[in-house]
N, C-alpha and C positions, 0 to 999 in steps of 0.2 A: 504492498501498498503505502508508504510512504518513497519505491522508489519511481511507482506514478504520481504525484507530489511533484515530487524535485524533476520529471521529467517535462510536468507543465512549468514548471517555474521558469525551469529554463529556456523553451523555446519559446513560454510568453515576455522574455527576459532577451532571446539572441530576435523576436519579432518584434518589441519596438522600437531595440536600437537601431537595426536595417532599416524601416519604418523614417527615423530621425536623423539617420546618413545617407537616404535618400532622397529626404523636402533640403536636410544643408544644400543638398550635393556634389557629397562627399564621392556618393559612390552612386555609380550612375543604375535605372534599370536593367536595361544588356546582363549584367555582369549579377548585378541585382539575384540577377530570371536562374544565370548560368551556378550560382552561386547552391538555391535551391534546393534542382535541378539536379548539381555532386550531390549535394544530403540527402535529396527523397532517395538516388539511385544505392549513393552509398549503407546507405541501409539495409538495404534488402541482399548487403555481397555477404562473406563471410567475417572478414571483417566485425559489423554489427558489434560482433557478442560484446568483443573483447574492445570498445571502442564504451559500449555504455559502462565494464566493469572499474574500466577507466576513469570514468564519468563518475561513476558511485564513491571510490572509493577515493577519491577531489571529494566531492558534497560528502561525506562521512566526518574527514579533513578537517572540515571546515567546522563540522557539524560540531570537535569536538576541544575545537578548540575555548579557552574558561578563559572571560576575560576580568 
């Protein structure tokens, strides 16, 4: 359940960053579409599980930091 919440949070954060970058003019629509398609197709490869485990371990490490 936590993994789904983290995934949704990351997707929402990346979507916001993408919109801001497009509106600021630092990223054109064409390269943004290519990057989104790359991510979409990368998710269907064998590397998807490794990437998910890596991102989950980073999220758990950040979550375990006590201030």
